[in-house]
Backbone as a chain_set.jsonl record, in Angstrom:
{"seq": "MADLTHWDFAEHFSAYDAAALILGLEPRDSDTEEWRVRVVTDRMKLHYKHALTRIFSDTLGDPIEVSESEAINAQIALPSIKADELHHRCWLYGEETTLSDWLNNRLSNFENQEFARNTIARWLDTIGMNSVYPFDRQQGSRERKSDCRWPWGNHHTETLGHLEAAARRYWAENYDPSDATTAPTNATVSEWLQTDRKVSKTMADSIASMLRPDGLPTGPRKLL", "coords": {"N": [[-36.585, 23.158, -7.279], [-35.491, 23.537, -3.907], [-37.46, 24.975, -1.247], [-36.214, 27.818, 0.016], [-36.765, 30.008, 1.503], [-36.911, 30.314, 4.275], [-34.378, 30.792, 5.057], [-34.058, 33.442, 4.733], [-34.244, 34.757, 7.116], [-31.835, 34.478, 8.327], [-28.675, 35.847, 9.29], [-26.03, 35.212, 9.515], [-23.779, 32.764, 8.19], [-22.478, 29.478, 7.956], [-19.605, 28.275, 6.144], [-20.194, 25.97, 4.671], [-23.03, 25.938, 4.665], [-23.56, 28.338, 3.309], [-22.379, 27.794, 0.815], [-23.942, 25.635, -0.094], [-26.442, 26.879, -0.302], [-25.881, 28.765, -2.271], [-25.826, 27.111, -4.443], [-28.439, 26.468, -4.561], [-29.353, 24.517, -2.843], [-30.829, 22.881, -0.029], [-29.065, 23.029, 2.877], [-29.143, 20.972, 4.899], [-30.088, 18.818, 3.524], [-28.248, 18.066, 1.655], [-26.385, 16.032, 1.451], [-25.809, 14.154, -0.56], [-24.815, 15.764, -2.459], [-22.359, 16.746, -1.838], [-19.944, 16.913, -3.202], [-20.405, 18.876, -5.103], [-20.89, 21.075, -3.482], [-18.399, 21.309, -2.325], [-16.819, 22.357, -4.355], [-17.548, 25.03, -4.349], [-16.956, 25.79, -1.683], [-14.202, 25.477, -1.708], [-13.381, 27.616, -3.283], [-14.283, 29.708, -1.697], [-12.681, 29.287, 0.549], [-10.139, 29.855, -0.439], [-10.326, 32.629, -0.913], [-10.907, 33.48, 1.599], [-8.482, 32.979, 2.879], [-7.0, 34.889, 1.54], [-8.114, 37.144, 2.685], [-7.208, 36.919, 5.349], [-4.468, 37.168, 4.927], [-4.342, 39.805, 4.047], [-5.285, 41.143, 6.307], [-3.274, 40.522, 8.159], [-1.061, 41.781, 6.965], [-1.907, 44.426, 7.027], [-2.105, 45.053, 9.737], [-0.333, 43.713, 11.492], [2.281, 43.516, 10.659], [4.978, 43.834, 8.232], [4.162, 44.015, 4.727], [3.345, 40.895, 3.224], [5.48, 39.107, 1.121], [4.604, 38.313, -2.099], [3.913, 36.657, -5.247], [3.334, 38.294, -8.446], [0.962, 37.381, -9.68], [-0.308, 36.207, -7.496], [-0.694, 38.455, -5.955], [-2.546, 39.872, -7.468], [-4.737, 38.113, -7.399], [-5.166, 38.122, -4.671], [-6.525, 40.412, -4.223], [-9.15, 39.892, -4.117], [-11.115, 39.202, -1.474], [-12.533, 37.343, 1.216], [-13.636, 37.974, 4.075], [-14.261, 36.6, 7.314], [-16.829, 36.827, 9.863], [-15.687, 36.968, 12.431], [-13.001, 37.557, 11.807], [-13.277, 40.086, 10.628], [-14.297, 41.494, 12.837], [-12.166, 41.364, 14.757], [-10.179, 42.591, 13.303], [-11.141, 45.221, 13.041], [-11.209, 45.948, 15.751], [-8.535, 45.872, 16.326], [-7.563, 47.986, 14.804], [-9.023, 50.144, 15.906], [-8.598, 50.047, 18.708], [-6.084, 49.112, 19.129], [-5.666, 46.411, 19.716], [-3.657, 44.275, 19.211], [-2.597, 41.878, 20.177], [-4.775, 40.193, 20.743], [-5.813, 39.775, 18.145], [-3.555, 38.649, 16.899], [-3.187, 36.302, 18.413], [-5.514, 34.961, 17.75], [-5.215, 34.598, 14.973], [-3.146, 32.797, 14.941], [-4.218, 30.576, 15.966], [-6.274, 27.623, 16.055], [-8.837, 28.452, 15.918], [-9.065, 30.274, 13.914], [-9.207, 28.8, 11.654], [-10.595, 27.981, 8.479], [-12.827, 26.268, 8.462], [-14.052, 26.835, 10.851], [-15.361, 29.185, 10.647], [-17.868, 31.8, 10.32], [-19.894, 33.613, 8.029], [-20.994, 36.857, 7.069], [-24.163, 37.828, 5.769], [-24.265, 40.089, 3.969], [-21.572, 40.24, 3.307], [-21.105, 37.884, 1.882], [-22.774, 38.37, -0.29], [-21.494, 40.597, -1.472], [-19.047, 39.42, -2.11], [-19.785, 37.458, -4.013], [-20.665, 39.156, -6.033], [-18.265, 40.439, -6.633], [-16.65, 38.376, -7.691], [-18.12, 37.779, -9.851], [-20.119, 35.811, -9.934], [-23.182, 33.955, -9.9], [-25.853, 33.357, -7.569], [-28.133, 30.893, -6.613], [-29.759, 31.099, -4.372], [-30.771, 34.189, -3.091], [-28.599, 36.171, -1.507], [-28.427, 38.873, -1.284], [-30.839, 40.846, -0.112], [-32.486, 42.787, -1.323], [-32.202, 42.189, -4.015], [-33.305, 39.639, -3.978], [-35.947, 40.265, -3.324], [-36.711, 41.707, -5.592], [-36.49, 39.697, -7.525], [-38.41, 37.874, -6.687], [-40.721, 39.372, -6.981], [-40.693, 39.7, -9.732], [-41.315, 37.189, -10.524], [-43.965, 37.015, -10.094], [-47.353, 37.222, -11.3], [-48.71, 39.618, -11.284], [-48.125, 43.071, -10.293], [-48.747, 43.236, -7.57], [-48.591, 40.69, -6.682], [-49.561, 37.226, -6.914], [-52.286, 37.069, -6.943], [-55.207, 36.411, -8.693], [-57.97, 36.771, -10.914], [-60.789, 35.745, -12.908], [-61.91, 37.931, -14.196], [-59.774, 39.766, -14.136], [-58.147, 38.449, -15.902], [-59.561, 38.781, -18.331], [-59.36, 41.544, -18.562], [-56.59, 41.834, -18.82], [-56.156, 40.484, -21.258], [-57.55, 42.1, -23.091], [-56.153, 44.488, -22.794], [-53.616, 43.79, -23.752], [-54.229, 43.161, -26.402], [-55.367, 45.496, -27.551], [-54.127, 47.807, -26.539], [-51.419, 47.523, -25.675], [-49.715, 46.979, -27.876], [-50.65, 48.219, -30.224], [-51.383, 50.843, -29.748], [-50.479, 54.222, -29.903], [-49.497, 56.664, -27.803], [-48.994, 59.262, -28.63], [-50.522, 59.62, -30.808], [-53.729, 59.923, -31.193], [-55.462, 58.734, -32.938], [-54.849, 56.105, -33.136], [-56.016, 54.823, -31.08], [-58.326, 52.418, -29.893], [-61.921, 52.32, -30.056], [-64.212, 52.378, -27.287], [-66.392, 50.818, -27.844], [-65.436, 49.008, -29.728], [-63.596, 47.517, -28.237], [-65.274, 46.467, -26.263], [-67.075, 44.95, -27.807], [-65.358, 42.966, -28.806], [-64.608, 41.67, -26.442], [-67.088, 40.618, -25.664], [-67.623, 38.879, -27.782], [-65.303, 37.234, -28.262], [-64.355, 36.583, -25.724], [-66.524, 35.901, -24.33], [-67.871, 37.55, -22.501], [-70.16, 39.352, -20.435], [-72.198, 42.117, -21.616], [-72.311, 44.268, -19.855], [-70.065, 43.881, -18.174], [-68.059, 43.914, -20.136], [-68.234, 46.505, -21.18], [-67.479, 47.901, -18.913], [-64.819, 47.039, -18.491], [-63.637, 47.984, -20.855], [-63.858, 50.728, -20.416], [-62.247, 51.047, -18.123], [-59.729, 50.515, -19.156], [-59.22, 52.573, -20.879], [-57.211, 55.394, -21.562], [-56.904, 58.233, -19.381], [-58.771, 61.118, -20.122], [-58.954, 60.645, -22.805], [-61.148, 60.617, -25.547], [-64.105, 58.55, -25.712], [-65.021, 57.527, -28.079], [-64.762, 57.596, -31.726], [-62.81, 60.306, -33.112], [-64.352, 63.433, -33.723], [-64.943, 64.912, -36.86], [-63.873, 68.111, -37.891]], "CA": [[-35.655, 23.715, -6.312], [-35.999, 23.55, -2.533], [-37.922, 26.258, -0.707], [-35.133, 28.316, 0.873], [-37.154, 31.316, 2.028], [-36.693, 30.406, 5.719], [-33.023, 31.311, 5.258], [-34.095, 34.914, 4.682], [-34.132, 35.268, 8.482], [-30.46, 34.296, 8.805], [-27.698, 36.901, 9.001], [-24.702, 34.593, 9.507], [-23.801, 31.457, 7.535], [-21.24, 28.714, 7.883], [-19.155, 28.17, 4.759], [-20.93, 24.891, 4.014], [-24.408, 26.37, 4.442], [-23.554, 29.354, 2.258], [-22.08, 27.151, -0.464], [-25.118, 24.86, -0.498], [-27.476, 27.82, -0.703], [-25.463, 29.331, -3.55], [-26.204, 26.119, -5.458], [-29.883, 26.223, -4.494], [-29.598, 23.302, -2.063], [-31.047, 22.972, 1.407], [-27.842, 22.437, 3.457], [-29.374, 19.736, 5.654], [-30.466, 17.734, 2.621], [-27.301, 18.107, 0.531], [-25.327, 15.036, 1.643], [-25.446, 13.513, -1.828], [-24.269, 16.782, -3.355], [-21.202, 17.335, -1.175], [-18.888, 17.204, -4.174], [-20.726, 20.176, -5.711], [-20.701, 22.08, -2.445], [-16.963, 21.464, -2.094], [-16.286, 23.243, -5.392], [-17.793, 26.396, -3.9], [-16.213, 26.065, -0.442], [-12.782, 25.618, -2.048], [-13.196, 29.007, -3.745], [-14.466, 30.545, -0.517], [-11.51, 29.114, 1.407], [-9.034, 30.593, -1.06], [-10.496, 34.064, -0.719], [-10.803, 33.704, 3.048], [-7.049, 33.064, 3.146], [-6.58, 36.204, 1.064], [-8.545, 38.124, 3.69], [-6.292, 36.836, 6.486], [-3.186, 37.731, 4.493], [-4.489, 41.26, 4.023], [-5.387, 41.613, 7.693], [-1.945, 40.409, 8.755], [-0.219, 42.822, 6.389], [-2.407, 45.739, 7.432], [-2.103, 45.345, 11.169], [0.632, 43.032, 12.348], [3.656, 43.483, 10.185], [5.252, 44.276, 6.874], [3.425, 43.255, 3.718], [3.899, 39.595, 2.886], [5.951, 39.067, -0.252], [3.897, 37.333, -2.921], [4.121, 36.849, -6.676], [2.41, 39.254, -9.059], [-0.339, 36.73, -9.876], [-0.918, 36.058, -6.176], [-1.1, 39.791, -5.508], [-3.778, 40.209, -8.18], [-5.805, 37.273, -6.853], [-5.405, 38.474, -3.276], [-7.403, 41.575, -4.153], [-10.468, 39.361, -3.796], [-11.051, 38.673, -0.115], [-13.8, 36.969, 1.851], [-13.39, 37.933, 5.518], [-15.313, 36.052, 8.168], [-17.344, 37.776, 10.854], [-14.693, 37.117, 13.505], [-11.833, 38.238, 11.258], [-13.64, 41.502, 10.504], [-14.434, 42.06, 14.181], [-10.85, 41.54, 15.375], [-9.46, 43.569, 12.488], [-11.617, 46.552, 13.438], [-10.784, 46.204, 17.128], [-7.099, 46.148, 16.285], [-7.399, 49.342, 14.287], [-9.613, 51.153, 16.789], [-8.125, 50.016, 20.097], [-4.726, 48.601, 19.197], [-5.653, 45.072, 20.328], [-2.912, 43.407, 18.304], [-2.38, 40.562, 20.783], [-5.984, 39.389, 20.537], [-5.852, 39.394, 16.737], [-2.426, 37.761, 16.629], [-3.474, 35.0, 19.022], [-6.577, 34.309, 16.979], [-4.666, 34.19, 13.685], [-2.245, 31.668, 15.148], [-4.981, 29.566, 16.682], [-7.173, 26.849, 15.2], [-10.116, 29.157, 15.81], [-9.08, 31.027, 12.664], [-9.35, 27.881, 10.526], [-11.742, 28.252, 7.607], [-13.979, 25.434, 8.839], [-14.676, 27.351, 12.074], [-15.832, 30.549, 10.412], [-19.181, 32.162, 9.811], [-19.78, 34.755, 7.139], [-22.176, 37.714, 7.087], [-24.973, 37.82, 4.547], [-23.843, 41.117, 3.017], [-20.215, 39.914, 2.855], [-21.243, 36.86, 0.844], [-23.366, 39.026, -1.466], [-20.442, 41.396, -2.111], [-18.053, 38.497, -2.656], [-20.351, 36.897, -5.236], [-20.662, 40.219, -7.035], [-16.873, 40.698, -7.003], [-16.119, 37.308, -8.535], [-18.991, 37.657, -11.013], [-20.848, 34.55, -9.922], [-24.575, 34.037, -9.469], [-26.296, 32.458, -6.507], [-29.55, 30.537, -6.725], [-30.384, 31.759, -3.23], [-30.348, 35.588, -3.089], [-28.087, 36.708, -0.244], [-28.809, 40.279, -1.329], [-32.292, 40.821, 0.114], [-33.165, 43.615, -2.317], [-32.226, 41.406, -5.239], [-34.277, 38.573, -3.787], [-37.279, 40.847, -3.383], [-36.988, 42.017, -6.999], [-36.674, 38.452, -8.267], [-39.7, 37.269, -6.33], [-41.77, 40.177, -7.604], [-40.692, 39.451, -11.168], [-41.917, 35.877, -10.732], [-45.407, 37.126, -9.881], [-48.104, 37.606, -12.491], [-49.114, 41.016, -11.168], [-47.238, 43.837, -9.401], [-49.094, 43.017, -6.167], [-48.432, 39.277, -6.345], [-50.177, 36.253, -7.825], [-53.745, 37.051, -6.855], [-55.742, 36.515, -10.045], [-59.378, 36.416, -11.091], [-61.182, 35.62, -14.318], [-62.114, 39.28, -14.719], [-58.452, 40.32, -14.392], [-57.659, 37.811, -17.119], [-60.2, 39.459, -19.463], [-58.777, 42.878, -18.64], [-55.229, 41.678, -19.356], [-56.236, 40.101, -22.667], [-57.955, 43.28, -23.863], [-55.051, 45.456, -22.745], [-52.558, 43.327, -24.659], [-54.698, 43.176, -27.799], [-55.713, 46.806, -28.104], [-53.365, 48.946, -26.033], [-49.986, 47.296, -25.472], [-48.927, 46.94, -29.108], [-51.153, 49.024, -31.34], [-51.715, 52.221, -29.377], [-49.398, 55.199, -29.794], [-50.026, 57.772, -27.007], [-48.836, 60.546, -29.325], [-51.441, 59.634, -31.945], [-55.026, 59.487, -30.669], [-56.205, 57.954, -33.94], [-54.513, 54.678, -32.987], [-56.757, 54.276, -29.935], [-59.58, 51.753, -30.248], [-63.082, 52.854, -29.364], [-64.733, 51.502, -26.241], [-67.326, 49.88, -28.47], [-64.638, 47.954, -30.369], [-63.056, 46.665, -27.176], [-66.399, 45.781, -25.625], [-67.6, 43.94, -28.733], [-64.407, 41.847, -28.855], [-64.723, 40.948, -25.175], [-68.326, 39.857, -25.672], [-67.595, 37.844, -28.818], [-64.195, 36.288, -28.12], [-64.113, 36.178, -24.332], [-67.834, 35.512, -23.784], [-68.116, 38.404, -21.338], [-71.433, 40.072, -20.533], [-72.03, 43.482, -22.127], [-72.039, 45.172, -18.722], [-68.663, 43.726, -17.771], [-67.213, 44.306, -21.258], [-68.22, 47.972, -21.217], [-66.72, 48.354, -17.745], [-63.39, 46.778, -18.75], [-63.223, 48.912, -21.905], [-63.723, 52.055, -19.796], [-61.096, 51.03, -17.22], [-58.482, 50.475, -19.92], [-59.042, 53.777, -21.693], [-56.402, 56.431, -20.91], [-57.644, 59.388, -18.879], [-58.849, 62.271, -21.016], [-59.107, 60.238, -24.196], [-62.564, 60.406, -25.864], [-64.463, 57.128, -25.736], [-65.35, 57.107, -29.442], [-63.914, 58.173, -32.781], [-62.732, 61.761, -33.07], [-65.273, 64.1, -34.636], [-64.299, 65.731, -37.883], [-64.232, 69.529, -37.794]], "C": [[-36.297, 23.757, -4.929], [-36.478, 24.944, -2.146], [-36.895, 26.726, 0.317], [-35.5, 29.619, 1.57], [-36.947, 31.441, 3.536], [-35.292, 30.927, 6.03], [-32.967, 32.828, 5.165], [-33.921, 35.516, 6.071], [-32.698, 35.201, 9.008], [-29.572, 35.463, 8.393], [-26.29, 36.338, 8.874], [-24.805, 33.184, 8.943], [-22.445, 30.771, 7.68], [-20.852, 28.618, 6.413], [-19.962, 27.105, 4.016], [-22.364, 25.314, 3.696], [-24.476, 27.384, 3.3], [-23.326, 28.724, 0.892], [-23.275, 26.359, -0.98], [-26.217, 25.785, -1.004], [-27.144, 28.469, -2.042], [-25.881, 28.409, -4.695], [-27.694, 25.815, -5.458], [-30.258, 24.977, -3.727], [-29.931, 23.644, -0.625], [-29.853, 22.294, 2.072], [-28.052, 21.097, 4.155], [-29.673, 18.543, 4.755], [-29.478, 17.578, 1.462], [-26.184, 17.075, 0.635], [-24.875, 14.417, 0.323], [-24.826, 14.487, -2.822], [-23.009, 17.427, -2.774], [-20.086, 17.7, -2.146], [-19.128, 18.539, -4.868], [-20.487, 21.296, -4.714], [-19.216, 22.358, -2.25], [-16.313, 22.374, -3.134], [-16.42, 24.703, -4.956], [-16.978, 26.718, -2.644], [-14.715, 26.19, -0.714], [-12.474, 27.043, -2.506], [-13.335, 29.96, -2.566], [-13.231, 30.492, 0.383], [-10.318, 29.887, 0.87], [-9.14, 32.086, -0.756], [-10.568, 34.431, 0.761], [-9.335, 33.83, 3.442], [-6.488, 34.396, 2.668], [-6.939, 37.28, 2.088], [-7.604, 38.109, 4.894], [-4.927, 37.425, 6.148], [-3.236, 39.254, 4.525], [-4.545, 41.823, 5.44], [-4.015, 41.594, 8.365], [-1.041, 41.532, 8.259], [-0.619, 44.213, 6.877], [-2.106, 46.065, 8.889], [-0.929, 44.787, 11.961], [2.066, 43.015, 11.822], [3.792, 44.009, 8.786], [4.45, 43.438, 5.895], [4.13, 41.954, 3.371], [4.285, 39.586, 1.408], [5.255, 37.935, -1.003], [4.205, 37.629, -4.374], [3.087, 37.819, -7.236], [1.027, 38.647, -9.229], [-1.064, 36.55, -8.554], [-1.427, 37.39, -5.666], [-2.411, 40.198, -6.173], [-4.948, 39.423, -7.611], [-6.168, 37.676, -5.435], [-6.269, 39.714, -3.122], [-8.833, 41.149, -3.849], [-10.392, 38.686, -2.436], [-12.444, 38.39, 0.416], [-13.569, 36.87, 3.359], [-14.572, 37.327, 6.266], [-15.766, 37.123, 9.153], [-16.297, 38.035, 11.939], [-13.463, 37.855, 13.008], [-12.094, 39.73, 11.121], [-13.686, 42.175, 11.872], [-13.067, 42.356, 14.806], [-9.999, 42.539, 14.611], [-9.85, 44.985, 12.898], [-11.163, 46.896, 14.855], [-9.296, 46.526, 17.196], [-6.848, 47.569, 15.815], [-7.886, 50.388, 15.286], [-8.948, 51.227, 18.15], [-6.71, 49.454, 20.245], [-4.616, 47.217, 19.818], [-4.958, 44.073, 19.409], [-2.756, 41.987, 18.859], [-3.57, 39.641, 20.546], [-6.063, 38.891, 19.103], [-4.752, 38.396, 16.413], [-2.675, 36.363, 17.19], [-4.508, 34.234, 18.214], [-6.046, 33.795, 15.645], [-3.785, 32.956, 13.804], [-2.918, 30.512, 15.879], [-5.888, 28.834, 15.705], [-8.529, 27.529, 15.025], [-10.213, 29.941, 14.509], [-9.186, 30.125, 11.443], [-10.649, 28.146, 9.769], [-12.994, 27.517, 8.065], [-14.706, 25.973, 10.074], [-15.334, 28.718, 11.886], [-17.308, 30.624, 10.044], [-19.037, 33.46, 9.031], [-21.099, 35.533, 7.114], [-22.874, 37.692, 5.727], [-24.463, 38.844, 3.531], [-22.429, 40.877, 2.497], [-20.258, 38.883, 1.732], [-21.791, 37.483, -0.436], [-22.317, 39.841, -2.209], [-19.405, 40.509, -2.777], [-18.54, 37.898, -3.974], [-20.335, 37.922, -6.363], [-19.241, 40.467, -7.539], [-16.325, 39.645, -7.95], [-17.015, 37.04, -9.745], [-19.747, 36.352, -11.106], [-22.27, 34.763, -9.394], [-24.857, 33.035, -8.354], [-27.773, 32.167, -6.702], [-30.326, 31.181, -5.583], [-29.875, 33.2, -3.167], [-29.897, 36.063, -1.705], [-28.365, 38.206, -0.147], [-30.333, 40.341, -1.231], [-33.044, 41.652, -0.921], [-33.265, 42.886, -3.642], [-33.279, 40.301, -5.141], [-35.701, 39.081, -3.892], [-37.674, 41.158, -4.827], [-37.267, 40.754, -7.793], [-38.024, 37.826, -7.96], [-40.857, 38.045, -6.943], [-41.849, 39.892, -9.087], [-41.304, 38.097, -11.492], [-43.431, 35.913, -10.608], [-46.101, 37.598, -11.164], [-48.449, 39.081, -12.484], [-48.171, 41.748, -10.218], [-47.501, 43.58, -7.921], [-48.92, 41.56, -5.739], [-49.129, 38.386, -7.359], [-51.693, 36.16, -7.704], [-54.332, 37.313, -8.233], [-57.217, 36.106, -10.056], [-59.665, 36.316, -12.587], [-61.356, 36.992, -14.952], [-60.774, 39.954, -15.023], [-57.855, 39.716, -15.666], [-58.257, 38.446, -18.366], [-59.588, 40.847, -19.659], [-57.374, 42.809, -19.254], [-55.26, 41.377, -20.85], [-56.592, 41.297, -23.545], [-56.837, 44.316, -23.913], [-53.955, 45.077, -23.727], [-52.999, 43.469, -26.121], [-54.83, 44.594, -28.354], [-54.801, 47.962, -27.668], [-51.852, 48.719, -25.989], [-49.178, 47.442, -26.757], [-49.367, 47.955, -30.154], [-51.394, 50.498, -31.018], [-50.47, 53.071, -29.231], [-49.945, 56.404, -29.036], [-49.929, 59.129, -27.69], [-49.788, 60.68, -30.514], [-52.776, 59.043, -31.508], [-55.805, 58.632, -31.651], [-55.905, 56.465, -33.843], [-55.277, 54.024, -31.844], [-58.04, 53.597, -30.404], [-60.737, 52.429, -29.524], [-63.511, 51.869, -28.275], [-65.652, 50.434, -26.826], [-66.57, 48.709, -29.103], [-64.121, 46.966, -29.333], [-64.163, 45.841, -26.542], [-66.938, 44.665, -26.513], [-66.676, 42.722, -28.789], [-64.501, 41.001, -27.578], [-65.977, 40.079, -25.144], [-68.269, 38.683, -26.638], [-66.539, 36.775, -28.538], [-64.006, 35.768, -26.705], [-65.396, 35.791, -23.614], [-68.162, 36.263, -22.485], [-69.457, 39.117, -21.535], [-71.179, 41.498, -21.008], [-71.69, 44.455, -20.997], [-70.576, 45.107, -18.308], [-67.727, 44.205, -18.876], [-67.106, 45.823, -21.346], [-67.378, 48.537, -20.069], [-65.22, 48.18, -17.969], [-62.866, 47.757, -19.796], [-62.992, 50.31, -21.331], [-62.496, 52.119, -18.886], [-59.773, 51.109, -17.98], [-58.201, 51.78, -20.665], [-58.245, 54.834, -20.938], [-57.255, 57.62, -20.497], [-57.618, 60.515, -19.909], [-59.035, 61.923, -22.474], [-60.585, 59.996, -24.485], [-62.876, 58.927, -26.025], [-64.76, 56.623, -27.134], [-64.416, 57.718, -30.449], [-63.925, 59.688, -32.702], [-63.682, 62.357, -34.11], [-64.495, 64.953, -35.625], [-64.778, 67.164, -37.769], [-64.714, 70.03, -39.144]], "O": [[-37.5, 23.985, -4.8], [-35.979, 25.953, -2.643], [-36.727, 26.101, 1.365], [-34.638, 30.267, 2.164], [-36.819, 32.556, 4.041], [-35.04, 31.439, 7.121], [-31.944, 33.433, 5.482], [-33.495, 36.664, 6.195], [-32.387, 35.81, 10.032], [-29.699, 35.999, 7.291], [-25.446, 36.926, 8.197], [-25.79, 32.485, 9.181], [-21.399, 31.405, 7.545], [-21.682, 28.856, 5.535], [-20.365, 27.311, 2.871], [-22.855, 25.078, 2.593], [-25.345, 27.296, 2.432], [-23.999, 29.075, -0.078], [-23.587, 26.406, -2.17], [-26.852, 25.502, -2.021], [-28.037, 28.696, -2.859], [-26.244, 28.87, -5.777], [-28.166, 25.004, -6.254], [-31.343, 24.428, -3.92], [-29.378, 24.589, -0.063], [-29.637, 21.1, 1.862], [-27.232, 20.189, 4.018], [-29.53, 17.394, 5.171], [-29.823, 17.029, 0.415], [-25.148, 17.217, -0.014], [-23.684, 14.185, 0.12], [-24.367, 14.088, -3.893], [-22.635, 18.53, -3.174], [-19.369, 18.679, -1.938], [-18.18, 19.257, -5.186], [-19.943, 22.344, -5.063], [-18.817, 23.502, -2.034], [-15.357, 23.084, -2.823], [-15.515, 25.509, -5.17], [-16.38, 27.789, -2.548], [-14.027, 26.936, -0.018], [-11.436, 27.605, -2.158], [-12.575, 30.922, -2.456], [-12.789, 31.513, 0.911], [-9.573, 30.501, 1.634], [-8.154, 32.723, -0.387], [-10.312, 35.578, 1.128], [-8.98, 34.691, 4.248], [-5.606, 34.969, 3.309], [-6.165, 38.207, 2.326], [-7.239, 39.167, 5.405], [-4.307, 38.095, 6.973], [-2.294, 39.909, 4.972], [-3.931, 42.848, 5.736], [-3.643, 42.541, 9.058], [-0.337, 42.161, 9.049], [0.235, 45.069, 7.109], [-1.879, 47.225, 9.234], [-0.57, 45.34, 13.001], [2.967, 42.534, 12.509], [2.851, 44.562, 8.217], [4.098, 42.295, 6.185], [5.354, 41.911, 3.239], [3.507, 40.009, 0.552], [5.306, 36.772, -0.604], [4.694, 38.708, -4.708], [2.09, 38.126, -6.582], [0.024, 39.306, -8.959], [-2.282, 36.715, -8.481], [-2.472, 37.454, -5.018], [-3.281, 40.792, -5.536], [-6.019, 39.978, -7.366], [-7.328, 37.587, -5.035], [-6.702, 40.036, -2.015], [-9.637, 41.953, -3.378], [-9.677, 37.698, -2.273], [-13.403, 39.098, 0.108], [-13.328, 35.775, 3.867], [-15.729, 37.522, 5.894], [-15.156, 38.187, 9.257], [-16.054, 39.181, 12.317], [-12.929, 38.702, 13.724], [-11.237, 40.548, 11.456], [-13.179, 43.283, 12.047], [-12.833, 43.451, 15.317], [-9.19, 43.254, 15.203], [-8.987, 45.844, 13.081], [-10.772, 48.034, 15.117], [-8.855, 47.339, 18.009], [-6.008, 48.274, 16.376], [-7.227, 51.408, 15.486], [-8.75, 52.313, 18.696], [-6.2, 49.336, 21.359], [-3.579, 46.881, 20.389], [-5.582, 43.145, 18.894], [-2.779, 41.014, 18.105], [-3.409, 38.472, 20.196], [-6.348, 37.717, 18.868], [-4.994, 37.405, 15.725], [-2.406, 35.363, 16.525], [-4.397, 33.024, 18.019], [-6.382, 32.687, 15.228], [-3.691, 32.162, 12.869], [-2.254, 29.588, 16.35], [-6.231, 29.367, 14.65], [-9.274, 27.217, 14.096], [-11.313, 30.243, 14.047], [-9.249, 30.616, 10.316], [-11.669, 28.493, 10.364], [-14.09, 28.077, 8.055], [-15.856, 25.606, 10.319], [-15.803, 29.329, 12.845], [-17.905, 29.673, 9.541], [-18.18, 34.292, 9.328], [-22.179, 34.944, 7.136], [-22.237, 37.553, 4.683], [-24.253, 38.509, 2.365], [-22.111, 41.264, 1.372], [-19.529, 39.0, 0.747], [-21.331, 37.167, -1.534], [-22.248, 39.789, -3.437], [-18.937, 40.807, -3.875], [-17.785, 37.841, -4.944], [-20.028, 37.592, -7.509], [-19.033, 40.681, -8.734], [-15.619, 39.971, -8.904], [-16.708, 36.178, -10.568], [-19.994, 35.839, -12.197], [-22.518, 35.632, -8.558], [-24.186, 32.012, -8.224], [-28.571, 33.077, -6.927], [-31.405, 31.737, -5.785], [-28.663, 33.417, -3.188], [-30.727, 36.326, -0.836], [-28.52, 38.743, 0.95], [-31.035, 39.936, -2.157], [-34.129, 41.262, -1.352], [-34.292, 42.953, -4.317], [-34.036, 40.057, -6.08], [-36.563, 38.422, -4.473], [-38.807, 40.912, -5.24], [-38.165, 40.728, -8.635], [-38.699, 37.312, -8.851], [-41.851, 37.459, -7.371], [-42.941, 39.844, -9.653], [-41.764, 37.876, -12.613], [-44.108, 34.952, -10.974], [-45.504, 38.281, -11.996], [-48.481, 39.726, -13.532], [-47.486, 41.11, -9.419], [-46.589, 43.689, -7.102], [-49.084, 41.235, -4.563], [-49.269, 38.752, -8.526], [-52.313, 35.275, -8.293], [-54.003, 38.311, -8.873], [-57.644, 35.223, -9.312], [-58.869, 36.755, -13.417], [-60.992, 37.196, -16.111], [-60.639, 40.634, -16.04], [-57.146, 40.393, -16.412], [-57.553, 38.636, -19.358], [-59.332, 41.267, -20.787], [-57.019, 43.627, -20.103], [-54.485, 41.945, -21.619], [-56.009, 41.488, -24.613], [-56.604, 44.943, -24.947], [-53.428, 45.927, -24.445], [-52.201, 43.859, -26.973], [-54.447, 44.858, -29.494], [-54.717, 48.979, -28.357], [-51.086, 49.647, -26.246], [-48.069, 47.976, -26.729], [-48.536, 48.491, -30.888], [-51.589, 51.308, -31.924], [-49.526, 52.702, -28.532], [-50.79, 57.116, -29.577], [-50.689, 60.044, -27.372], [-49.85, 61.732, -31.151], [-52.94, 57.824, -31.456], [-56.704, 57.89, -31.256], [-56.632, 55.65, -34.411], [-55.197, 52.81, -31.656], [-58.764, 54.152, -31.23], [-60.535, 53.049, -28.48], [-63.205, 50.679, -28.342], [-65.682, 49.295, -26.359], [-67.01, 47.562, -29.025], [-64.193, 45.751, -29.517], [-63.996, 44.643, -26.313], [-67.223, 43.567, -26.036], [-67.145, 41.583, -28.816], [-64.475, 39.772, -27.634], [-65.944, 38.947, -24.663], [-68.805, 37.612, -26.351], [-66.825, 35.579, -28.568], [-63.549, 34.642, -26.508], [-65.374, 35.402, -22.447], [-68.657, 35.686, -21.518], [-69.839, 39.442, -22.659], [-70.083, 42.03, -20.83], [-70.872, 45.358, -21.175], [-69.926, 46.135, -18.115], [-66.708, 44.834, -18.591], [-66.022, 46.364, -21.561], [-66.661, 49.524, -20.237], [-64.438, 49.082, -17.665], [-61.772, 48.3, -19.644], [-62.044, 50.995, -21.714], [-61.784, 53.123, -18.873], [-58.809, 51.705, -17.498], [-57.059, 52.05, -21.038], [-58.567, 55.142, -19.79], [-58.215, 57.972, -21.182], [-56.577, 60.822, -20.488], [-59.252, 62.81, -23.3], [-61.23, 59.246, -23.751], [-62.015, 58.144, -26.426], [-64.755, 55.414, -27.363], [-63.392, 58.295, -30.085], [-64.913, 60.29, -32.282], [-63.799, 61.852, -35.227], [-63.523, 65.621, -35.272], [-65.968, 67.406, -37.57], [-65.066, 71.202, -39.278]]}, "num_chains": 1, "name": "protein.A"}
């Protein structure tokens, strides 16, 4: 997949750019994939028209008569930045003429619109579709973190690998925090690291100590 992280800086997207990104394509390099992009833009165009219908009904006249199925579908709307702006101005300042002129002008054509990042994210969520490129920045951040080996990123060392291996073998699956008898001794962990991972005794003892839960004795419990 193309590296699309530079698009994280963008707040506004043309319909074509947004559709290409939804498919995980770099818009500038998607000429051979236009047929795929068109599938997405056709859906966007439909819901953009729904947004204009809603705006017209809300601000400029009586509700437009539509069939029951059209009414249900029209609940999903994808307003452009300009449509949202003029809609709000009409409500706040009564600028009906400006909105009406725009709606009846080629400037309101779908191909001339740009869409806000958060609007696209909400629209995708509403229609239950996934996007390869994360328009929701929080989602994108979570996905990128989940792709990393460690919580802090992909920085890795051989010693961290030994620590991870010991943690998985002795603590992740076999240790029950409510039962101290299930905890391995430091000696057991250290011996395994030295034998199976070819780690020096000093390093093995250190890793065993780091993995041991706070307050847990380092050896077997003494019998009373």
